[in-house]
C-alpha positions in Angstrom: 95.1 160.1 145.8 93.8 157.2 143.5 92.3 154.2 145.5 93.9 150.7 145.3 92.2 147.7 144.1 93.1 144.1 144.1 93.3 141.8 140.7 94.2 138.7 140.2 95.3 136.0 137.6 94.8 132.3 137.6 95.9 129.5 135.2 98.7 127.1 134.7 100.8 130.3 135.5 99.4 131.5 138.5 100.7 135.3 139.5 100.6 136.5 143.2 97.6 139.2 143.6 99.3 142.8 143.1 97.8 146.3 143.9 97.2 148.4 140.5 95.5 151.8 140.0 92.4 151.9 137.9 94.6 153.8 134.9 97.5 150.8 135.3 94.9 148.2 134.9 95.5 145.8 131.7 93.2 143.2 131.2 95.1 139.6 131.4 95.5 136.9 129.1 92.9 134.4 130.8 94.1 130.8 130.2 90.4 129.8 130.3 89.5 132.0 127.5 89.4 131.0 124.0 91.3 134.2 122.9 94.5 136.2 124.0 93.5 139.4 126.6 90.1 138.7 126.0 88.2 137.1 129.5 86.0 135.0 129.3 82.2 135.7 131.0 83.3 134.4 134.2 86.3 135.9 134.4 84.7 139.8 133.5 82.4 138.8 136.2 85.0 137.9 138.8 87.2 141.9 137.3 84.1 143.6 137.6 83.7 142.8 141.3 87.4 143.2 141.9 87.3 146.7 140.5 84.3 147.9 142.4 85.5 149.8 145.7 85.4 147.5 148.1 83.3 147.9 151.0 84.9 145.7 153.3 88.7 144.8 153.3 89.3 142.4 150.8 89.7 139.0 151.4 92.1 136.6 149.9 91.1 134.8 146.7 91.1 131.0 146.1 92.0 130.1 142.5 89.5 128.2 140.7 89.7 124.5 140.2 91.5 123.5 137.2 89.6 123.5 133.8 88.2 119.9 133.5 89.0 117.5 131.2 86.2 116.6 128.3 84.0 114.3 129.3 84.4 110.9 128.1 88.1 111.5 127.5 89.1 108.9 130.5 86.5 106.2 128.6 88.2 107.3 125.4 92.0 106.2 126.8 90.3 103.0 127.2 89.4 102.3 123.7 92.9 103.9 122.3 95.9 101.5 121.3 98.5 100.8 124.9 100.6 103.4 124.9 98.5 106.0 123.6 98.5 109.3 125.5 95.8 111.8 123.4 94.2 114.0 125.4 91.6 115.0 122.9 90.8 111.7 121.4 88.0 112.9 119.2 90.4 115.0 117.3 89.5 114.8 113.6 91.8 114.2 110.4 90.7 112.7 107.4 88.0 110.6 106.5 90.9 107.9 106.0 92.6 109.7 108.8 94.9 108.3 111.6 93.0 110.4 115.3 90.1 109.0 116.0 87.0 106.7 115.4 83.5 105.5 116.1 82.6 101.6 116.9 79.4 100.4 117.1 79.1 97.1 119.2 76.6 95.4 121.9 75.0 97.1 124.7 76.5 96.7 127.8 79.9 97.3 129.9 83.4 97.3 128.1 84.3 93.3 127.9 88.1 93.0 126.6 86.9 90.0 124.4 83.5 89.6 123.1 81.3 86.9 124.6 78.8 84.5 122.8 75.9 86.8 122.5 72.7 87.9 120.4 73.9 91.3 120.0 76.8 92.2 117.3 78.9 95.0 116.6 79.6 97.6 114.3 82.2 100.0 114.1 83.0 103.4 112.0 85.5 106.4 112.1 84.2 109.4 113.8 84.6 111.4 110.6 82.9 108.9 108.6 80.3 108.3 111.4 79.2 111.9 110.7 78.9 111.3 107.2 77.0 108.4 107.4 74.9 110.1 109.8 73.8 112.3 106.9 73.7 110.3 104.2 71.8 107.7 106.4 69.2 110.2 107.8 66.1 109.1 109.2 63.9 111.0 105.9 66.8 109.8 104.0 67.8 105.8 104.1 66.0 105.3 107.3 69.2 104.1 108.7 70.1 106.9 111.0 73.0 106.6 113.5 71.6 108.2 116.5 74.2 109.7 119.0 72.3 111.6 121.9 75.4 113.2 123.2 78.1 114.6 120.9 80.6 114.0 123.7 79.6 110.4 124.3 81.2 107.8 122.6 78.1 105.6 121.8 75.0 105.8 119.8 72.4 103.5 118.3 70.9 102.7 114.9 66.9 102.8 116.0 66.5 100.6 113.1 68.9 97.6 114.0 67.9 97.3 117.4 71.1 94.7 117.7 73.8 97.1 117.1 75.1 99.8 118.9 77.5 102.0 117.8 80.9 103.2 119.7 83.4 105.8 118.7 87.0 104.2 118.1 90.5 105.4 116.2 90.1 104.0 112.5 93.3 102.3 113.1 92.1 100.4 116.1 89.1 99.6 114.3 90.9 97.3 112.0 93.0 95.7 114.8 89.9 95.1 116.9 88.4 93.3 113.7 92.0 91.5 112.9 91.9 90.3 116.6 87.9 89.0 116.4 87.4 91.4 119.2 84.7 93.2 117.1 82.6 92.2 113.9 81.8 94.9 111.1 83.1 98.2 110.6 83.1 101.5 108.1 86.8 103.0 107.6 89.3 104.1 105.2 90.5 101.5 102.9 94.0 103.0 103.4 93.7 102.1 107.1 92.6 98.7 106.1 95.7 98.3 104.1 98.3 99.7 106.3 97.0 98.1 109.5 95.4 95.0 108.2 98.6 94.0 106.5 96.8 91.6 104.0 95.1 89.7 107.1 93.0 87.1 105.3 90.5 87.3 108.4 89.4 90.6 106.8 86.7 90.6 104.5 85.7 94.2 102.4 82.2 93.4 102.0 81.5 97.2 100.1 84.7 98.4 98.7 83.3 101.9 97.6 81.0 103.9 100.0 81.3 107.0 98.1 82.8 109.5 100.2 86.0 109.9 101.9 87.9 109.8 98.4 91.5 110.2 98.6 94.9 108.6 97.6 98.2 107.7 99.1 100.6 109.3 97.0 104.3 110.4 97.0 105.2 113.8 96.7 108.6 115.4 96.0 109.6 119.0 96.2 109.5 120.9 93.1 112.6 122.4 93.1 116.1 121.8 93.4 117.6 118.4 92.4 113.8 117.3 92.0 113.0 119.8 89.5 112.8 117.9 86.6 111.9 114.5 88.2 108.3 113.3 86.9 108.2 109.8 87.6 108.9 107.0 90.3 111.3 105.5 88.0 113.5 108.9 87.3 113.4 109.1 91.1 115.1 105.6 91.7 117.8 106.1 89.3 118.9 109.6 90.6 122.4 109.1 91.8 122.2 110.9 94.9 120.7 107.8 97.0 123.3 105.8 98.4 123.7 103.2 101.6 125.3 106.0 103.5 122.7 108.8 102.3 119.7 107.5 101.4 116.4 108.8 100.0 115.0 110.0 103.5 110.6 109.6 103.3 108.4 111.3 106.1 105.0 109.1 106.3 102.6 107.6 108.5 102.3 104.3 106.5 105.2 102.5 107.8 103.9 99.0 106.0 102.7 100.6 103.0 105.5 102.8 102.0 108.6 100.3 102.6 106.2 98.1 100.3 105.8 100.4 97.6 109.5 101.5 97.9 110.8 98.0 97.7 108.4 97.3 94.5 109.6 100.1 92.4 113.3 99.6 93.1 114.2 102.2 95.8 116.7 99.9 97.3 118.8 103.0 99.8 115.6 104.5 101.8 115.1 105.5 104.8 111.6 106.8 106.7 110.7 108.6 109.5 107.2 108.5 111.1 104.8 111.5 111.0 101.6 111.6 111.7 100.2 115.5 110.1 102.0 118.6 108.4 104.1 116.6 106.4 104.1 118.5 104.0 106.5 120.7 105.8 109.0 118.0 105.9 111.1 118.6 103.0 111.5 122.4 103.5 112.4 121.7 106.7 115.2 119.7 106.0 113.9 116.6 107.9 112.8 114.7 104.6 113.3 114.5 101.2 110.1 113.6 100.0 106.7 112.3 101.7 104.4 109.7 101.2 100.7 110.6 102.3 97.1 111.1 101.7 95.9 113.3 99.2 92.8 114.6 98.3 92.9 117.8 95.9 96.5 118.3 96.0 96.0 121.9 97.0 98.2 121.6 100.2 101.1 119.6 98.5 101.1 122.7 95.5 101.2 125.6 98.8 103.7 124.0 100.1 105.7 123.8 96.2 105.3 120.0 96.4 104.1 117.9 93.4 102.8 114.4 92.5 104.9 112.1 90.3 103.7 109.6 87.8 103.8 106.0 89.4 103.9 107.7 92.4 100.1 106.6 93.9 100.3 104.1 96.1 96.8 103.2 96.3 93.1 105.1 95.6 90.9 105.2 99.1 87.5 105.8 100.1 84.9 104.4 102.9 84.6 100.8 102.7 82.6 98.3 104.6 85.0 95.8 106.3 84.2 92.4 108.3 85.6 89.5 110.0 85.5 86.3 108.5 85.3 84.3 111.6 82.2 86.7 112.8 80.5 86.1 109.8 80.7 82.4 109.8 80.6 81.4 113.5 78.7 84.3 115.1 74.7 83.9 115.2 73.1 87.1 113.7 76.2 89.0 112.0 75.6 87.3 108.9 72.1 88.7 108.6 72.7 92.3 109.9 75.2 92.4 107.3 73.2 91.3 104.6 70.7 94.1 105.8 73.3 96.8 106.0 74.5 96.1 102.5 71.4 95.8 101.0 70.3 99.5 102.2 73.8 100.7 101.6 73.9 99.5 98.2 70.2 100.5 97.2 71.0 103.9 98.3 73.4 104.8 96.2 72.2 103.5 93.6 69.5 106.1 93.8 71.4 109.1 94.7 70.9 111.9 92.4 68.0 109.8 90.5 64.2 111.0 90.4 60.6 109.8 89.6 58.9 111.8 87.4 55.2 111.1 86.8 53.2 112.9 84.2 49.7 112.6 82.5 49.3 112.4 78.7 46.4 111.7 76.6 46.1 108.6 74.1 44.0 106.1 72.8 46.2 103.0 74.2 49.1 102.4 76.6 51.1 101.4 73.6 50.8 104.7 71.5 51.4 106.9 74.9 54.8 104.6 75.5 55.8 105.0 72.1 55.5 108.8 72.0 57.5 108.7 75.3 60.2 106.3 73.9 60.5 108.8 71.1 62.4 111.0 73.4 66.1 110.2 74.3 65.6 111.4 78.2 62.6 109.6 78.9 63.6 105.9 78.7 64.0 105.2 82.6 65.9 102.4 84.2 64.0 99.5 82.3 61.3 101.8 80.2 58.4 103.8 81.0 55.5 102.6 83.1 52.1 103.6 81.5 49.3 102.9 83.0 45.2 104.2 82.5 43.8 107.0 85.0 40.3 106.6 85.4 37.8 109.5 85.9 33.9 109.5 86.0 32.0 111.3 82.9 28.4 111.2 82.3 27.8 108.1 84.6 30.4 106.1 83.0 34.2 105.1 83.9 36.7 106.3 81.1 40.0 106.8 80.6 41.6 109.3 78.6 44.7 109.9 80.7 47.4 107.9 80.7 50.0 107.7 83.7 53.8 108.0 82.9 56.5 106.9 85.5 60.1 107.2 84.8 63.5 107.1 86.9 65.4 110.2 85.5 69.1 111.2 86.7 69.7 114.9 88.1 71.5 115.7 85.7 68.7 115.1 82.6 65.8 116.3 85.3 65.1 119.7 83.2 65.7 118.3 79.8 63.4 115.3 80.6 60.5 117.8 81.6 60.6 119.7 78.4 60.6 116.6 76.4 57.5 115.4 78.4 55.9 118.8 77.7 56.6 118.6 73.8 54.8 115.5 73.3 51.4 116.3 75.4 52.4 115.6 79.1 50.7 117.3 81.8 50.8 117.8 85.8 54.4 116.7 86.2 55.5 115.5 89.6 59.1 114.7 90.7 60.3 113.1 93.8 63.7 111.8 94.9 64.1 108.3 95.4 65.5 106.4 98.4 66.0 102.8 97.6 66.7 101.2 94.0 66.8 97.6 94.8 67.8 95.1 92.7 66.8 91.5 92.5 70.1 90.4 94.4 72.8 92.8 95.0 76.3 91.3 93.1 78.2 92.0 96.2 76.3 89.7 98.1 76.8 86.5 96.3 80.3 88.0 96.1 80.5 87.7 99.6 79.1 84.6 100.0 81.2 82.9 97.5 84.6 84.2 99.6 82.9 82.6 102.8 82.2 79.2 100.8 78.9 79.5 101.5 
């Protein structure tokens, strides 16, 4: 007679304990495991004990505790907009996306409003924060976002002790800047345009941080009545759109969408709000066209959609944005913004640039400079730096060599080395640049002009 052993399954749909023979046992789907029908390590341990011949009568098995929510979820809900019930607020979408974000503010508790304090607050979106941390790594720009625990919603920038970083959703960043709760933020330009809605208190300090590139664009099906439509003008002239049967647009941009349609002569339009996977809406029949963020356009093509002429609402990338009132009224905010702006400007200018140093023989610095400038790739930013290299020979200090220092872009690096060799250069040293500081960044002067300072 086959011996009988006890098995049990737990989870949201708990089943009663049943008796099975070993030949009848099949692995069940474990609710706490990633893969169906593949028990997790704790489940396998439990089943190995259950399938062993019992030496004593089996006691009833108590179901395990329910799976805990991710750490920080309750704190994250405090940051979400009223009415939000996102279980996983750290879910990512795009660089200028809608789901989650990161906030920087002063150390301390969660005030509902900022009090007068010597500490000031900086915000980033979650995905952008990760990119900022990579771009501004300690060995790169010396302005790193330090996050001890990836599940925490707080971090800091060690080089700016009066700043503290907090995670927030992009839309909430713009809203808190608009309301004066926070002072400085890094977020997508599309998010600023959608949720800022022309608020004059929002000032874009730096409009091109060189990541998170995308565009807000209108996309239509490439089949059916839209097959021959190639522009927004042709779309507006289609006779199908009437007051009784308007053009149905699926979008997550409830401010920019209607504004764009009105400006382009589309009178009979209805909008449905969507957060993701909008590309499926036309095929499902829930919308005629979509208005969404586009990066490469591959997803549109895979879903038989196409962009049309005049259908781009705006080009977007990460921007540095600040509250006008905070910059003018709160002590220290303007100085912190100045330092962040200077570092970002200098670092972005240095990206892809290399310092090239080489030695050359010559009778004078002018002769060496003339040889260097005769080569097309060796002019540098403003010209080569030429200085004598001194050595001691027969008890006397002489300068037989001259050191050349130039700045070369990455794409011209190898050709520059070849040209240096051709004119007698040797001992070529190459190192990447971290900063290229100008006398004063033009964006700083523009900011002061906007503030009337």
